[in-house]
C-alpha positions as a Markdown table, in Angstrom:
| # | Residue | x | y | z |
|---|---|---|---|---|
| 1 | Unk | 49.4 | -24.0 | 47.9 |
| 2 | Unk | 48.7 | -20.5 | 47.6 |
| 3 | Unk | 50.2 | -20.8 | 44.0 |
| 4 | Unk | 47.8 | -23.7 | 43.4 |
| 5 | Unk | 44.7 | -21.9 | 44.6 |
| 6 | Unk | 45.6 | -19.3 | 42.5 |
| 7 | Unk | 46.0 | -20.7 | 39.5 |
| 8 | Unk | 42.6 | -22.6 | 39.7 |
| 9 | Unk | 40.7 | -19.8 | 40.6 |
| 10 | Unk | 42.1 | -17.6 | 37.7 |
| 11 | Unk | 41.2 | -20.9 | 35.6 |
| 12 | Unk | 37.8 | -20.9 | 36.9 |
| 13 | Unk | 37.1 | -16.6 | 36.5 |
| 14 | Unk | 38.6 | -17.5 | 32.7 |
| 15 | Unk | 36.0 | -20.3 | 32.3 |
| 16 | Unk | 32.9 | -18.5 | 33.4 |
| 17 | Unk | 34.6 | -15.1 | 31.3 |
| 18 | Unk | 34.4 | -17.5 | 28.3 |
| 19 | Unk | 30.8 | -19.1 | 29.1 |
| 20 | Unk | 29.8 | -15.1 | 29.2 |
| 21 | Unk | 31.1 | -14.8 | 25.7 |
| 22 | Unk | 29.6 | -17.8 | 24.4 |
| 23 | Unk | 26.2 | -16.8 | 25.7 |
| 24 | Unk | 25.9 | -13.2 | 24.5 |
| 25 | Unk | 27.5 | -14.6 | 21.2 |
| 26 | Unk | 24.4 | -17.3 | 21.1 |
| 27 | Unk | 21.9 | -14.7 | 22.5 |
| 28 | Unk | 23.1 | -11.9 | 20.0 |
| 29 | Unk | 23.1 | -14.2 | 17.0 |
| 30 | Unk | 22.5 | -12.7 | 13.4 |
| 31 | Unk | 19.4 | -13.5 | 11.7 |
| 32 | Unk | 20.9 | -12.5 | 8.0 |
| 33 | Unk | 19.5 | -14.5 | 5.5 |
| 34 | Unk | 16.6 | -16.6 | 7.5 |
| 35 | Unk | 13.1 | -16.7 | 6.0 |
| 36 | Unk | 10.2 | -14.9 | 8.1 |
| 37 | Unk | 6.9 | -15.9 | 6.9 |
| 38 | Unk | 3.2 | -16.0 | 8.4 |
| 39 | Unk | 2.1 | -19.6 | 9.3 |
| 40 | Unk | -1.5 | -20.3 | 9.5 |
| 41 | Unk | -2.9 | -23.2 | 11.0 |
| 42 | Unk | -6.7 | -22.7 | 9.7 |
| 43 | Unk | -8.3 | -22.3 | 6.5 |
| 44 | Unk | -7.1 | -19.6 | 4.4 |
| 45 | Unk | -10.3 | -17.7 | 3.7 |
| 46 | Unk | -11.7 | -15.6 | 0.6 |
| 47 | Unk | -10.8 | -12.1 | 0.3 |
| 48 | Unk | -13.2 | -9.5 | 2.0 |
| 49 | Unk | -12.1 | -6.3 | 1.0 |
| 50 | Unk | -14.7 | -4.0 | 3.1 |
| 51 | Unk | -14.1 | -5.5 | 6.4 |
| 52 | Unk | -10.6 | -7.3 | 6.2 |
| 53 | Unk | -12.0 | -10.3 | 8.0 |
| 54 | Unk | -10.1 | -13.7 | 7.0 |
| 55 | Unk | -7.6 | -11.8 | 4.7 |
| 56 | Unk | -6.1 | -9.1 | 6.7 |
| 57 | Unk | -7.4 | -10.3 | 10.0 |
| 58 | Unk | -6.4 | -13.7 | 10.2 |
| 59 | Unk | -7.2 | -15.8 | 13.3 |
| 60 | Unk | -4.8 | -17.9 | 15.0 |
| 61 | Unk | -1.7 | -16.9 | 12.9 |
| 62 | Unk | 1.9 | -16.4 | 14.1 |
| 63 | Unk | 5.2 | -14.9 | 12.8 |
| 64 | Unk | 8.1 | -17.6 | 12.4 |
| 65 | Unk | 11.8 | -17.9 | 11.2 |
| 66 | Unk | 13.5 | -20.6 | 8.8 |
| 67 | Unk | 17.0 | -21.0 | 8.3 |
| 68 | Unk | 16.7 | -21.7 | 4.7 |
| 69 | Unk | 20.0 | -23.6 | 4.5 |
| 70 | Unk | 18.4 | -26.0 | 6.8 |
| 71 | Unk | 14.9 | -26.3 | 5.2 |
| 72 | Unk | 14.3 | -29.4 | 7.4 |
| 73 | Unk | 15.4 | -28.3 | 10.9 |
| 74 | Unk | 12.9 | -26.5 | 13.1 |
| 75 | Unk | 11.5 | -23.2 | 12.6 |
| 76 | Unk | 11.8 | -20.3 | 15.4 |
| 77 | Unk | 8.5 | -18.8 | 16.8 |
| 78 | Unk | 8.9 | -15.2 | 17.0 |
| 79 | Unk | 5.7 | -14.1 | 18.5 |
| 80 | Unk | 5.0 | -16.6 | 21.2 |
| 81 | Unk | 2.0 | -15.8 | 23.6 |
| 82 | Unk | 0.1 | -14.0 | 20.8 |
| 83 | Unk | -3.3 | -14.9 | 19.6 |
| 84 | Unk | -2.5 | -14.2 | 16.0 |
| 85 | Unk | 0.4 | -12.1 | 14.2 |
| 86 | Unk | 0.7 | -11.7 | 10.7 |
| 87 | Unk | 2.4 | -8.8 | 7.9 |
| 88 | Unk | 6.1 | -9.3 | 8.5 |
| 89 | Unk | 8.3 | -6.1 | 7.2 |
| 90 | Unk | 11.9 | -5.7 | 7.6 |
| 91 | Unk | 13.5 | -2.5 | 8.4 |
| 92 | Unk | 16.2 | -1.3 | 6.0 |
| 93 | Unk | 19.2 | -2.6 | 7.6 |
| 94 | Unk | 17.7 | -5.8 | 8.6 |
| 95 | Unk | 17.9 | -5.5 | 12.4 |
| 96 | Unk | 14.0 | -5.0 | 13.1 |
| 97 | Unk | 10.7 | -6.5 | 11.9 |
| 98 | Unk | 7.5 | -4.7 | 12.1 |
| 99 | Unk | 4.5 | -6.8 | 12.4 |
| 100 | Unk | 0.7 | -6.6 | 13.3 |
| 101 | Unk | -1.0 | -8.6 | 16.0 |
| 102 | Unk | -3.9 | -9.1 | 18.3 |
| 103 | Unk | -2.4 | -10.1 | 21.7 |
| 104 | Unk | -5.7 | -11.5 | 23.1 |
| 105 | Unk | -8.8 | -13.1 | 21.2 |
| 106 | Unk | -10.2 | -9.8 | 21.5 |
| 107 | Unk | -7.9 | -7.2 | 21.8 |
| 108 | Unk | -7.8 | -5.0 | 18.7 |
| 109 | Unk | -4.9 | -5.5 | 16.4 |
| 110 | Unk | -1.9 | -3.2 | 16.5 |
| 111 | Unk | 1.4 | -2.7 | 15.1 |
| 112 | Unk | 4.7 | -4.2 | 16.9 |
| 113 | Unk | 8.3 | -3.7 | 16.1 |
| 114 | Unk | 11.0 | -6.8 | 17.5 |
| 115 | Unk | 14.7 | -6.2 | 17.6 |
| 116 | Unk | 15.8 | -9.9 | 15.6 |
| 117 | Unk | 19.1 | -9.2 | 17.6 |
| 118 | Unk | 17.9 | -9.6 | 21.1 |
| 119 | Unk | 14.3 | -10.8 | 20.3 |
| 120 | Unk | 12.9 | -7.9 | 22.3 |
| 121 | Unk | 9.6 | -6.7 | 21.4 |
| 122 | Unk | 7.3 | -3.2 | 22.0 |
| 123 | Unk | 4.1 | -2.0 | 20.9 |
| 124 | Unk | 4.2 | 0.7 | 18.6 |
| 125 | Unk | 0.1 | 1.7 | 18.3 |
| 126 | Unk | -2.0 | 1.9 | 21.1 |
| 127 | Unk | -5.2 | 2.6 | 19.3 |
| 128 | Unk | -8.6 | 1.7 | 20.0 |
| 129 | Unk | -9.2 | 0.1 | 16.5 |
| 130 | Unk | -7.5 | -2.3 | 14.3 |
| 131 | Unk | -4.3 | -1.3 | 13.0 |
| 132 | Unk | -2.8 | -3.6 | 10.5 |
| 133 | Unk | -0.3 | -3.6 | 7.4 |
| 134 | Unk | 2.9 | -1.5 | 8.6 |
| 135 | Unk | 5.4 | -0.6 | 6.0 |
| 136 | Unk | 8.9 | 1.4 | 7.1 |
| 137 | Unk | 9.1 | 4.5 | 6.0 |
| 138 | Unk | 12.5 | 6.6 | 5.7 |
| 139 | Unk | 13.1 | 9.0 | 8.6 |
| 140 | Unk | 11.9 | 6.8 | 11.5 |
| 141 | Unk | 8.5 | 6.6 | 10.4 |
| 142 | Unk | 5.8 | 3.9 | 9.5 |
| 143 | Unk | 2.7 | 3.5 | 7.2 |
| 144 | Unk | -0.1 | 1.3 | 8.1 |
| 145 | Unk | -4.0 | 1.0 | 7.6 |
| 146 | Unk | -6.4 | 1.6 | 10.5 |
| 147 | Unk | -10.0 | 1.0 | 10.6 |
| 148 | Unk | -12.0 | 3.9 | 10.3 |
| 149 | Unk | -16.0 | 4.2 | 10.7 |
| 150 | Unk | -17.9 | 7.4 | 9.5 |
| 151 | Unk | -21.3 | 7.8 | 8.3 |
| 152 | Unk | -20.8 | 7.5 | 4.9 |
| 153 | Unk | -18.4 | 4.7 | 4.3 |
| 154 | Unk | -19.7 | 2.9 | 7.7 |
| 155 | Unk | -16.4 | 0.9 | 7.7 |
| 156 | Unk | -13.2 | 1.0 | 5.9 |
| 157 | Unk | -9.6 | 1.3 | 6.6 |
| 158 | Unk | -7.6 | 4.7 | 5.8 |
| 159 | Unk | -4.1 | 5.0 | 5.7 |
| 160 | Unk | -2.0 | 6.6 | 9.0 |
| 161 | Unk | 1.7 | 7.1 | 9.5 |
| 162 | Unk | 3.5 | 7.3 | 12.7 |
| 163 | Unk | 6.7 | 7.7 | 14.3 |
| 164 | Unk | 8.6 | 4.6 | 15.2 |
| 165 | Unk | 7.2 | 5.1 | 18.9 |
| 166 | Unk | 3.8 | 5.4 | 18.2 |
| 167 | Unk | 4.0 | 9.1 | 18.5 |
| 168 | Unk | 3.2 | 11.6 | 15.9 |
| 169 | Unk | 0.0 | 9.8 | 14.0 |
| 170 | Unk | -1.2 | 11.3 | 11.0 |
| 171 | Unk | -3.9 | 10.4 | 8.7 |
| 172 | Unk | -3.2 | 10.8 | 4.9 |
| 173 | Unk | -5.9 | 9.2 | 2.9 |
| 174 | Unk | -9.1 | 11.1 | 3.0 |
| 175 | Unk | -11.4 | 9.6 | 0.2 |
| 176 | Unk | -14.6 | 6.9 | 0.6 |
| 177 | Unk | -11.9 | 4.0 | 0.2 |
| 178 | Unk | -10.4 | 1.4 | 2.1 |
| 179 | Unk | -6.4 | 0.4 | 2.0 |
| 180 | Unk | -4.4 | -2.2 | 2.5 |
| 181 | Unk | -1.2 | -4.0 | 1.8 |
| 182 | Unk | 1.1 | -1.1 | 1.7 |
| 183 | Unk | 4.7 | -1.4 | 0.8 |
| 184 | Unk | 7.3 | 1.7 | 0.1 |
| 185 | Unk | 8.9 | 1.8 | -3.4 |
| 186 | Unk | 12.4 | 3.2 | -3.8 |
| 187 | Unk | 11.3 | 6.4 | -5.1 |
| 188 | Unk | 10.0 | 7.3 | -1.6 |
| 189 | Unk | 5.9 | 6.7 | -2.5 |
| 190 | Unk | 3.7 | 4.2 | -0.9 |
| 191 | Unk | 2.0 | 1.6 | -2.8 |
| 192 | Unk | -1.3 | 0.1 | -1.6 |
| 193 | Unk | -4.3 | -1.6 | -2.3 |
| 194 | Unk | -7.4 | 0.9 | -2.4 |
| 195 | Unk | -10.9 | 0.1 | -3.2 |
| 196 | Unk | -13.9 | 2.5 | -3.6 |
| 197 | Unk | -16.6 | 1.9 | -1.1 |
| 198 | Unk | -19.2 | 5.0 | -1.8 |
| 199 | Unk | -21.3 | 5.7 | -3.5 |
| 200 | Unk | -20.6 | 1.8 | -5.2 |
| 201 | Unk | -18.0 | -0.7 | -4.3 |
| 202 | Unk | -15.5 | -1.2 | -7.3 |
| 203 | Unk | -12.4 | -3.2 | -8.1 |
| 204 | Unk | -9.6 | -2.8 | -6.4 |
| 205 | Unk | -6.3 | -0.8 | -7.8 |
| 206 | Unk | -3.0 | -0.2 | -6.6 |
| 207 | Unk | -2.8 | 3.7 | -5.6 |
| 208 | Unk | 0.4 | 5.3 | -5.4 |
| 209 | Unk | 0.6 | 8.6 | -3.0 |
| 210 | Unk | 3.7 | 10.2 | -0.8 |
| 211 | Unk | 3.9 | 9.9 | 2.7 |
| 212 | Unk | 2.1 | 13.0 | 3.5 |
| 213 | Unk | -0.7 | 12.0 | 1.4 |
| 214 | Unk | -0.1 | 14.3 | -1.7 |
| 215 | Unk | -0.1 | 13.4 | -5.4 |
| 216 | Unk | -2.1 | 10.6 | -4.7 |
| 217 | Unk | -3.3 | 8.9 | -7.9 |
| 218 | Unk | -3.9 | 5.1 | -9.9 |
| 219 | Unk | -0.7 | 3.5 | -10.5 |
| 220 | Unk | -2.4 | -0.1 | -11.8 |
| 221 | Unk | -5.9 | -1.3 | -12.9 |
| 222 | Unk | -6.6 | -4.6 | -13.8 |
| 223 | Unk | -9.6 | -6.1 | -16.0 |
| 224 | Unk | -12.9 | -5.7 | -14.7 |
| 225 | Unk | -13.8 | -8.3 | -12.0 |
| 226 | Unk | -10.1 | -9.2 | -11.0 |
| 227 | Unk | -8.9 | -8.5 | -7.4 |
| 228 | Unk | -5.5 | -7.9 | -6.2 |
| 229 | Unk | -4.1 | -10.2 | -3.4 |
| 230 | Unk | -0.9 | -9.3 | -2.0 |
| 231 | Unk | 1.3 | -6.4 | -1.4 |
| 232 | Unk | 3.0 | -4.9 | -4.8 |
| 233 | Unk | 6.8 | -5.5 | -4.4 |
| 234 | Unk | 9.4 | -3.6 | -6.0 |
| 235 | Unk | 12.4 | -5.9 | -7.9 |
| 236 | Unk | 15.9 | -5.5 | -8.6 |
| 237 | Unk | 15.2 | -4.8 | -12.4 |
| 238 | Unk | 12.4 | -2.2 | -12.2 |
| 239 | Unk | 9.4 | -4.5 | -11.9 |
| 240 | Unk | 6.6 | -4.4 | -9.1 |
| 241 | Unk | 5.3 | -7.7 | -8.9 |
| 242 | Unk | 2.0 | -8.9 | -6.8 |
| 243 | Unk | -0.8 | -11.4 | -6.7 |
| 244 | Unk | -4.1 | -10.9 | -8.9 |
| 245 | Unk | -6.7 | -13.2 | -9.5 |
| 246 | Unk | -8.2 | -14.3 | -13.1 |
| 247 | Unk | -11.3 | -12.0 | -13.9 |
| 248 | Unk | -14.1 | -14.0 | -12.3 |
| 249 | Unk | -12.0 | -16.7 | -10.2 |
| 250 | Unk | -11.2 | -15.0 | -7.1 |
| 251 | Unk | -10.0 | -18.2 | -5.5 |
| 252 | Unk | -7.2 | -18.5 | -8.1 |
| 253 | Unk | -4.2 | -16.2 | -7.7 |
| 254 | Unk | -1.5 | -15.3 | -10.4 |
| 255 | Unk | 1.7 | -14.0 | -10.3 |
| 256 | Unk | 1.8 | -10.9 | -12.2 |
| 257 | Unk | 4.6 | -8.4 | -13.0 |
| 258 | Unk | 4.7 | -4.6 | -14.4 |
| 259 | Unk | 7.0 | -2.2 | -15.4 |
| 260 | Unk | 7.5 | 0.4 | -12.8 |
| 261 | Unk | 7.8 | 3.1 | -15.4 |
| 262 | Unk | 4.8 | 2.0 | -17.5 |
| 263 | Unk | 2.5 | 0.2 | -15.0 |
| 264 | Unk | -0.8 | 0.6 | -17.0 |
| 265 | Unk | 0.8 | -0.8 | -20.2 |
| 266 | Unk | 2.8 | -3.5 | -19.4 |
| 267 | Unk | 1.2 | -6.2 | -17.4 |
| 268 | Unk | 2.6 | -9.8 | -17.6 |
| 269 | Unk | 1.3 | -13.0 | -16.4 |
| 270 | Unk | 4.1 | -14.9 | -15.3 |
| 271 | Unk | 2.3 | -18.2 | -14.3 |
| 272 | Unk | -0.7 | -18.3 | -16.6 |
| 273 | Unk | 1.0 | -22.0 | -18.0 |
| 274 | Unk | 1.2 | -23.0 | -14.3 |
| 275 | Unk | -1.9 | -24.9 | -12.7 |
| 276 | Unk | -2.6 | -24.1 | -9.3 |
| 277 | Unk | -3.2 | -20.9 | -6.9 |
| 278 | Unk | -0.4 | -18.2 | -5.5 |
| 279 | Unk | -1.2 | -16.1 | -2.3 |
| 280 | Unk | 1.9 | -13.7 | -2.2 |
| 281 | Unk | 5.2 | -12.6 | -3.6 |
| 282 | Unk | 8.5 | -11.5 | -2.4 |
| 283 | Unk | 11.5 | -10.3 | -4.9 |
| 284 | Unk | 15.0 | -11.8 | -3.4 |
| 285 | Unk | 17.7 | -10.4 | -4.7 |
| 286 | Unk | 19.1 | -12.6 | -6.7 |
| 287 | Unk | 16.5 | -11.9 | -9.1 |
| 288 | Unk | 14.2 | -15.2 | -8.5 |
| 289 | Unk | 11.0 | -15.0 | -6.2 |
| 290 | Unk | 9.8 | -16.0 | -3.3 |
| 291 | Unk | 6.3 | -17.4 | -3.8 |
| 292 | Unk | 3.5 | -19.1 | -1.8 |
| 293 | Unk | 1.6 | -21.5 | -3.9 |
| 294 | Unk | -0.3 | -24.4 | -3.6 |
| 295 | Unk | -1.1 | -27.0 | -6.9 |
| 296 | Unk | -5.0 | -27.4 | -5.6 |
| 297 | Unk | -6.9 | -26.5 | -3.3 |
| 298 | Unk | -6.8 | -29.7 | -1.4 |
| 299 | Unk | -2.9 | -28.5 | -0.7 |
| 300 | Unk | -1.8 | -26.3 | 2.1 |
| 301 | Unk | 0.2 | -23.0 | 1.0 |
| 302 | Unk | 4.2 | -23.8 | 0.6 |
| 303 | Unk | 7.2 | -21.6 | -0.1 |
| 304 | Unk | 8.8 | -21.9 | -3.7 |
| 305 | Unk | 11.4 | -20.3 | -5.1 |
| 306 | Unk | 10.3 | -18.8 | -8.8 |
| 307 | Unk | 12.5 | -18.1 | -11.8 |
| 308 | Unk | 10.5 | -15.0 | -13.4 |
| 309 | Unk | 12.8 | -15.2 | -16.8 |
| 310 | Unk | 12.0 | -18.8 | -17.4 |
| 311 | Unk | 8.4 | -18.7 | -15.8 |
| 312 | Unk | 9.5 | -21.9 | -13.9 |
| 313 | Unk | 8.4 | -22.7 | -10.5 |
| 314 | Unk | 11.0 | -24.3 | -8.4 |
| 315 | Unk | 11.2 | -27.5 | -5.6 |
| 316 | Unk | 9.5 | -26.4 | -2.0 |
| 317 | Unk | 11.5 | -23.8 | 0.4 |
| 318 | Unk | 9.3 | -24.9 | 3.1 |
| 319 | Unk | 6.2 | -27.2 | 3.0 |
| 320 | Unk | 4.1 | -28.5 | 6.3 |
| 321 | Unk | 0.9 | -30.5 | 5.7 |
| 322 | Unk | -0.5 | -28.3 | 8.9 |
| 323 | Unk | -0.2 | -25.1 | 8.3 |
| 324 | Unk | 0.3 | -22.5 | 5.4 |
| 325 | Unk | 3.1 | -20.5 | 4.4 |
| 326 | Unk | 2.3 | -17.1 | 3.4 |
| 327 | Unk | 3.7 | -13.6 | 3.2 |
| 328 | Unk | 7.4 | -14.7 | 3.3 |
| 329 | Unk | 10.2 | -12.0 | 3.4 |
| 330 | Unk | 14.0 | -12.1 | 4.3 |
| 331 | Unk | 16.2 | -11.0 | 6.9 |
| 332 | Unk | 18.5 | -8.7 | 5.1 |
| 333 | Unk | 19.7 | -5.1 | 3.9 |
| 334 | Unk | 18.3 | -3.6 | 1.2 |
| 335 | Unk | 18.0 | 0.2 | -0.4 |
| 336 | Unk | 16.7 | 2.8 | 2.0 |
| 337 | Unk | 13.8 | 4.6 | 0.2 |
| 338 | Unk | 14.0 | 8.4 | -0.7 |
| 339 | Unk | 12.8 | 10.5 | 1.8 |
| 340 | Unk | 10.4 | 12.9 | 0.2 |
| 341 | Unk | 10.2 | 16.8 | 0.9 |
| 342 | Unk | 6.7 | 17.5 | 2.3 |
| 343 | Unk | 4.3 | 20.7 | 0.7 |
| 344 | Unk | 1.6 | 20.1 | 3.2 |
| 345 | Unk | 1.7 | 22.8 | 6.0 |
| 346 | Unk | -1.2 | 22.6 | 8.4 |
| 347 | Unk | -1.6 | 26.1 | 8.9 |
| 348 | Unk | -3.4 | 26.2 | 5.3 |
| 349 | Unk | -6.7 | 25.5 | 5.1 |
| 350 | Unk | -7.0 | 24.7 | 1.4 |
| 351 | Unk | -5.4 | 23.1 | -1.7 |
| 352 | Unk | -5.0 | 24.1 | -5.4 |
| 353 | Unk | -6.0 | 22.0 | -8.2 |
| 354 | Unk | -5.1 | 23.0 | -12.1 |
| 355 | Unk | -6.7 | 21.3 | -14.9 |
| 356 | Unk | -5.2 | 22.4 | -18.6 |
| 357 | Unk | -8.3 | 21.1 | -20.6 |
| 358 | Unk | -11.9 | 19.7 | -19.4 |
| 359 | Unk | -12.1 | 18.4 | -23.2 |
| 360 | Unk | -9.0 | 15.6 | -22.9 |
| 361 | Unk | -10.5 | 12.6 | -23.0 |
| 362 | Unk | -8.2 | 9.7 | -23.3 |
| 363 | Unk | -6.3 | 10.5 | -26.8 |
| 364 | Unk | -8.4 | 12.7 | -27.6 |
| 365 | Unk | -8.6 | 16.7 | -26.8 |
| 366 | Unk | -10.8 | 19.7 | -28.3 |
| 367 | Unk | -8.2 | 20.6 | -30.4 |
| 368 | Unk | -7.8 | 17.8 | -32.4 |
| 369 | Unk | -10.5 | 17.9 | -34.5 |
| 370 | Unk | -12.4 | 15.3 | -33.0 |
| 371 | Unk | -16.3 | 15.1 | -33.2 |
| 372 | Unk | -16.7 | 14.6 | -29.4 |
| 373 | Unk | -18.8 | 16.8 | -27.7 |
| 374 | Unk | -17.5 | 19.8 | -26.1 |
| 375 | Unk | -17.7 | 20.8 | -22.5 |
| 376 | Unk | -17.4 | 24.3 | -21.2 |
| 377 | Unk | -18.5 | 23.6 | -17.3 |
| 378 | Unk | -17.8 | 21.4 | -14.6 |
| 379 | Unk | -19.5 | 20.2 | -11.6 |
| 380 | Unk | -17.5 | 19.9 | -8.3 |
| 381 | Unk | -19.1 | 16.9 | -6.1 |
| 382 | Unk | -19.1 | 16.1 | -2.4 |
| 383 | Unk | -20.1 | 13.2 | -0.7 |
| 384 | Unk | -23.6 | 14.5 | -0.3 |
| 385 | Unk | -24.1 | 17.6 | -2.1 |
| 386 | Unk | -22.8 | 19.5 | -5.2 |
| 387 | Unk | -20.0 | 21.9 | -3.9 |
| 388 | Unk | -20.1 | 24.3 | -7.1 |
| 389 | Unk | -20.5 | 24.4 | -11.1 |
| 390 | Unk | -17.9 | 26.3 | -13.0 |
| 391 | Unk | -17.6 | 27.6 | -16.1 |
| 392 | Unk | -14.0 | 26.7 | -17.5 |
| 393 | Unk | -11.9 | 29.4 | -19.8 |
| 394 | Unk | -12.1 | 29.2 | -23.6 |
| 395 | Unk | -8.7 | 26.7 | -23.3 |
| 396 | Unk | -10.7 | 24.4 | -21.3 |
| 397 | Unk | -8.9 | 24.8 | -17.9 |
| 398 | Unk | -9.9 | 25.9 | -14.7 |
| 399 | Unk | -7.9 | 26.8 | -11.7 |
| 400 | Unk | -9.8 | 26.3 | -8.3 |
| 401 | Unk | -9.1 | 26.5 | -4.3 |
| 402 | Unk | -10.4 | 23.5 | -2.3 |
| 403 | Unk | -11.0 | 22.7 | 1.1 |
| 404 | Unk | -8.3 | 20.4 | 2.5 |
| 405 | Unk | -8.8 | 17.0 | 3.3 |
| 406 | Unk | -12.2 | 16.9 | 1.9 |
| 407 | Unk | -13.0 | 14.3 | -1.1 |
| 408 | Unk | -15.1 | 15.6 | -4.0 |
| 409 | Unk | -15.3 | 14.4 | -7.8 |
| 410 | Unk | -15.8 | 16.0 | -10.9 |
| 411 | Unk | -17.9 | 15.8 | -13.8 |
| 412 | Unk | -17.8 | 17.8 | -17.1 |
| 413 | Unk | -20.9 | 19.5 | -18.7 |
| 414 | Unk | -22.1 | 21.3 | -21.9 |
| 415 | Unk | -23.4 | 24.6 | -23.0 |
| 416 | Unk | -27.3 | 22.8 | -22.4 |
| 417 | Unk | -26.5 | 21.2 | -19.1 |
| 418 | Unk | -26.1 | 17.9 | -19.9 |
| 419 | Unk | -23.2 | 15.9 | -18.5 |
| 420 | Unk | -20.9 | 14.3 | -21.1 |
| 421 | Unk | -18.8 | 12.7 | -18.6 |
| 422 | Unk | -19.4 | 11.2 | -15.5 |
| 423 | Unk | -17.5 | 11.7 | -12.0 |
| 424 | Unk | -14.0 | 11.0 | -12.1 |
| 425 | Unk | -12.5 | 9.1 | -9.0 |
| 426 | Unk | -12.3 | 10.6 | -5.8 |
| 427 | Unk | -9.8 | 13.4 | -5.1 |
| 428 | Unk | -8.7 | 15.2 | -1.8 |
| 429 | Unk | -5.8 | 17.8 | -1.7 |
| 430 | Unk | -3.7 | 18.2 | 1.5 |
| 431 | Unk | -3.2 | 21.5 | 3.0 |
| 432 | Unk | -0.9 | 23.5 | 0.7 |
| 433 | Unk | -1.2 | 21.0 | -2.0 |
| 434 | Unk | -0.8 | 22.1 | -5.3 |
| 435 | Unk | -1.9 | 19.5 | -8.0 |
| 436 | Unk | -2.2 | 19.6 | -12.0 |
| 437 | Unk | -3.8 | 17.0 | -14.1 |
| 438 | Unk | -4.2 | 17.2 | -18.3 |
| 439 | Unk | -8.0 | 16.6 | -18.2 |
| 440 | Unk | -11.3 | 15.0 | -17.2 |
| 441 | Unk | -11.0 | 11.0 | -17.9 |
| 442 | Unk | -7.7 | 12.3 | -19.9 |
| 443 | Unk | -5.0 | 8.7 | -20.3 |
| 444 | Unk | -3.3 | 8.6 | -17.5 |
| 445 | Unk | 0.4 | 8.3 | -19.0 |
| 446 | Unk | -0.3 | 11.9 | -20.8 |
| 447 | Unk | 1.9 | 14.9 | -20.2 |
| 448 | Unk | 0.6 | 18.6 | -20.3 |
| 449 | Unk | 1.3 | 20.8 | -23.3 |
| 450 | Unk | 3.6 | 23.5 | -22.9 |
| 451 | Unk | 1.4 | 26.2 | -22.7 |
| 452 | Unk | 0.4 | 28.5 | -20.0 |
| 453 | Unk | -3.4 | 27.8 | -19.4 |
| 454 | Unk | -5.7 | 31.0 | -18.9 |
| 455 | Unk | -7.0 | 30.2 | -15.9 |
| 456 | Unk | -3.9 | 30.4 | -13.8 |
| 457 | Unk | -3.7 | 34.2 | -14.8 |
| 458 | Unk | -7.1 | 35.0 | -12.5 |
| 459 | Unk | -7.2 | 34.0 | -9.1 |
| 460 | Unk | -8.6 | 30.1 | -8.1 |
| 461 | Unk | -12.3 | 30.0 | -7.5 |
| 462 | Unk | -13.1 | 28.7 | -4.1 |
| 463 | Unk | -14.9 | 25.6 | -3.6 |
| 464 | Unk | -17.1 | 25.1 | -1.9 |
| 465 | Unk | -19.2 | 28.0 | -3.6 |
| 466 | Unk | -21.6 | 29.4 | -1.2 |
| 467 | Unk | -24.8 | 30.1 | -3.0 |
| 468 | Unk | -28.1 | 29.6 | -2.4 |
| 469 | Unk | -28.9 | 27.0 | -5.2 |
| 470 | Unk | -25.4 | 25.9 | -6.8 |
| 471 | Unk | -27.4 | 23.5 | -9.4 |
| 472 | Unk | -28.9 | 26.6 | -10.7 |
| 473 | Unk | -26.3 | 29.1 | -10.6 |
| 474 | Unk | -23.0 | 28.8 | -11.8 |
| 475 | Unk | -19.2 | 30.6 | -11.2 |
| 476 | Unk | -17.5 | 32.0 | -14.2 |
| 477 | Unk | -13.9 | 32.0 | -15.2 |
| 478 | Unk | -14.4 | 34.7 | -17.7 |
């Protein structure tokens, strides 16, 4: 009797133990290979690059997961209980998910992180302003766009970085631009959509910079009147893919590819022969692309595989007549970007800028016998005032020490005071940053000549120049 009772008890214990293992296994079931995307019930609106409304701030969106081996199966909702959520980003180890969400309808958008193994979510940012478009950085940090309001721009989005627990937040962009849809390339730099807001609104470009805000420069610029719709993603074969509108057609998105090594001169429209509208793209490790596409405005955006070699759209991966499917990513391990060293020293209040020859213009220079008028001075322009007029060296070079984290532009002037070339794009220097350029408005792919500029043989000119009337006086490097 006792032996029978002991056997029964042992069987019960083993059953409980087995069920415990079973439920634990189910709870910790891997999401490897799952497709995670943003699902939108309402109508996808036109892009507003100033406020981000109806483009980055999509109302009543949610993030869901799909098993690609069971495309007809039910979706797993990952952001249940949020008023709206979007912009999924998978960590390099494939275990975590970053996203932007609005917990309640009138709450500011914030950044959140989910552990994909147990579905636990924690809040990363706790800002009074909207925080969107997060992307993982190496070293346990992330980059995101934050709504910034100031007297000049009024409303725009600057880039910030912080630790994954929300601590040590740092602003890394300081010009009158708005920034959206950032991603991190394998080389460790941040690729982002940037649009100038002041003094005039210009077409968006892809801008690249280091995670500390240094070495910011244009990466890609489309034709006049075009617009960028999505993040730029790096493929396995050295391409950058993104969605760009036709010139004069804001509604039609094209799938575009450029080379990482020559982004300004290698643009290929992969979908020029395909009617319809592309909205987002994500590169697969197979070499194919996962795209969000609709044949006409009467349809919802659905997920498709796309063959970039043959420029062929495959069968739908997911399609639902009640929802748009956007911003798809795949849960998988991927290459961790390089962690770049930082030269920023917050104990230093300035940065240094060296220009080799202000008379280099595109492929022309002052020394190649061209007939272009020769500039001999530069004017440094701030947001609302002139910061100084500087006479350059005989070789056309200048060397400036500029107050850090302050936006400025440079224009060239001849001996008679005429402006030869108008202001360049907005520049800022981080504390202790050292930057150099070939010339003013030079071809972006030019490299400097192998020579020592005359200007570096003297101390740099300090900008702003504190004189009573800087427009009538100039600082000479001679």
